[in-house]
Backbone bond lengths (Angstrom), bond angles and torsions (degrees), N, CA, C in turn:
res aa  C-N    CA-C-N  psi(-1)  N-CA   C-N-CA  omega(-1)  CA-C   N-CA-C  phi
1 M - - - 1.359 - - 1.560 109.31 -
2 P 1.285 122.47 132.64 1.406 126.91 -172.63 1.541 108.75 -65.86
3 K 1.300 121.50 149.70 1.349 127.17 174.59 1.491 112.14 -54.76
4 G 1.416 112.09 132.39 1.507 117.30 178.63 1.491 116.42 86.98
5 E 1.463 118.05 2.26 1.453 115.56 -176.87 1.468 105.85 -109.25
6 I 1.293 126.89 1.85 1.396 124.57 176.48 1.570 115.44 -60.70
7 G 1.298 115.12 -42.79 1.468 117.36 -179.35 1.584 113.73 -58.74
8 P 1.354 115.16 -53.65 1.548 110.33 177.49 1.590 111.18 -62.45
9 F 1.361 114.13 -37.42 1.465 112.03 177.82 1.419 114.58 -53.48
10 Y 1.364 115.84 -52.73 1.452 125.76 -174.10 1.567 110.45 -60.77
11 E 1.348 115.31 -42.39 1.549 120.85 -178.73 1.591 110.41 -71.49
12 S 1.356 118.81 -22.64 1.440 117.66 178.71 1.508 112.60 -102.38
13 T 1.347 120.03 11.65 1.398 123.65 -175.48 1.548 111.00 -121.99
14 N 1.347 113.53 139.17 1.434 120.10 178.42 1.522 109.57 -81.23
15 T 1.250 119.29 102.43 1.527 124.28 -179.81 1.487 116.14 -88.54
16 R 1.356 117.91 3.77 1.469 116.32 -174.43 1.602 106.08 -74.03
17 Y 1.302 117.20 173.69 1.482 122.00 -173.91 1.559 106.09 -64.92
18 N 1.303 122.96 -28.38 1.345 122.69 178.45 1.585 114.69 -96.70
19 G 1.308 119.29 14.21 1.390 125.42 -174.71 1.437 109.07 -93.64
20 D 1.467 112.07 -175.77 1.480 117.95 173.43 1.417 120.90 -75.11
21 F 1.315 116.36 -15.92 1.468 123.86 -177.33 1.511 111.47 -140.77
22 P 1.374 121.30 63.98 1.421 124.13 -168.71 1.585 110.05 -66.38
23 I 1.380 108.12 129.72 1.563 117.21 177.96 1.581 104.76 -130.80
24 N 1.297 110.83 135.90 1.505 119.36 174.61 1.560 109.89 57.41
25 T 1.229 109.33 64.44 1.487 118.67 -171.57 1.534 121.02 -65.30
26 D 1.466 111.81 -21.01 1.389 118.00 173.85 1.480 116.70 -107.92
27 G 1.203 118.38 15.51 1.489 120.21 179.72 1.522 119.99 88.11
28 G 1.362 109.45 -10.70 1.547 116.03 -179.85 1.548 111.03 66.24
29 Q 1.286 115.32 -165.44 1.462 123.70 -175.67 1.439 113.87 -75.68
30 L 1.362 117.56 -3.06 1.433 118.87 172.90 1.575 111.92 -69.70
31 S 1.393 111.74 -24.21 1.510 113.81 -176.18 1.552 111.60 -107.54
32 S 1.376 114.96 -8.84 1.526 117.40 175.67 1.571 105.63 -171.64
33 G 1.394 109.00 167.88 1.503 113.56 -179.60 1.515 114.78 91.41
34 Q 1.228 117.00 167.45 1.444 123.13 -177.27 1.552 107.18 -124.69
35 P 1.361 125.03 112.63 1.363 120.28 -178.18 1.499 114.20 -61.36
36 G 1.364 117.41 134.42 1.407 125.04 179.83 1.559 112.55 91.65
37 L 1.243 116.81 -6.37 1.490 118.18 179.00 1.509 108.41 -114.82
38 A 1.295 119.45 -147.49 1.473 124.74 -176.27 1.467 116.42 -66.10
39 G 1.311 113.72 -8.81 1.487 118.19 -179.35 1.493 114.66 -62.20
40 G 1.432 116.98 -21.18 1.453 116.19 179.54 1.495 113.92 -65.04
41 F 1.284 120.04 -23.47 1.495 121.95 -175.69 1.522 112.21 -76.61
42 R 1.406 112.34 -19.68 1.464 118.36 -175.55 1.508 110.99 -60.97
43 H 1.369 119.82 -26.30 1.500 121.03 176.16 1.503 113.33 -66.88
44 V 1.291 117.44 -28.37 1.397 124.24 179.65 1.585 103.52 -74.47
45 V 1.284 117.10 -45.27 1.502 123.86 -176.14 1.564 103.76 -56.79
46 E 1.365 117.53 -51.19 1.454 122.72 -173.91 1.554 111.07 -58.93
47 G 1.351 110.24 -42.92 1.487 117.11 -178.09 1.530 113.27 -65.33
48 A 1.385 113.93 -40.93 1.470 119.01 169.99 1.480 116.74 -60.08
49 R 1.333 113.06 -43.75 1.559 117.48 175.81 1.403 113.47 -60.29
50 Q 1.455 116.94 -40.42 1.471 115.17 177.44 1.524 115.22 -66.67
51 I 1.279 113.51 -38.58 1.527 119.44 -174.76 1.642 103.67 -68.04
52 M 1.319 116.48 -43.47 1.442 117.26 -176.50 1.558 111.46 -78.22
53 G 1.351 118.74 -3.29 1.489 118.27 176.45 1.538 109.79 78.79
54 K 1.271 114.22 26.40 1.615 119.26 -178.32 1.448 115.04 -117.08
55 A 1.311 116.88 30.53 1.449 120.18 -175.42 1.483 114.90 -91.97
56 G 1.347 116.43 2.24 1.502 121.90 179.26 1.528 111.71 65.15
57 V 1.310 116.55 -133.03 1.498 124.92 -178.57 1.494 113.09 -67.55
58 R 1.391 120.18 -14.88 1.407 125.79 178.72 1.525 113.29 -92.43
59 Q 1.295 114.71 -0.58 1.473 119.54 -173.05 1.552 114.07 -62.85
60 I 1.303 113.32 127.21 1.444 117.87 178.93 1.467 111.27 -82.87
61 A 1.381 119.51 162.09 1.409 127.30 -179.67 1.515 112.43 -72.10
62 R 1.237 119.25 -53.54 1.466 125.54 179.07 1.522 107.15 -95.05
63 N 1.375 120.45 110.08 1.370 125.25 -170.84 1.544 111.29 -124.16
64 D 1.300 117.49 19.31 1.466 120.90 -176.18 1.543 114.01 -86.43
65 L 1.340 118.54 -8.03 1.368 126.66 -177.10 1.589 114.64 -141.19
66 G 1.293 120.76 132.25 1.513 121.84 -176.81 1.520 105.74 -135.37
67 L 1.231 113.83 147.41 1.576 125.17 174.93 1.513 106.70 -131.07
68 V 1.358 113.96 124.03 1.456 119.67 179.98 1.492 104.95 -130.67
69 N 1.373 115.07 137.87 1.515 117.67 174.08 1.502 108.63 -145.46
70 G 1.187 116.94 166.82 1.504 121.47 -178.94 1.460 113.27 177.56
């Protein structure tokens, strides 16, 4: 993506778990976990659940690729 185009892309894209570009499929640490403690590993767990097809109601349609950072 060319520099400066992420804003318009993000605003025009559905990033919910059931959207066309799902981001933060489990709500992140705003919904659980403790910043700075063991909560950081939960992103890896969510990524693994998505790839294994075990994310329940949060399961995304395309689950052959995952990206986790933290």
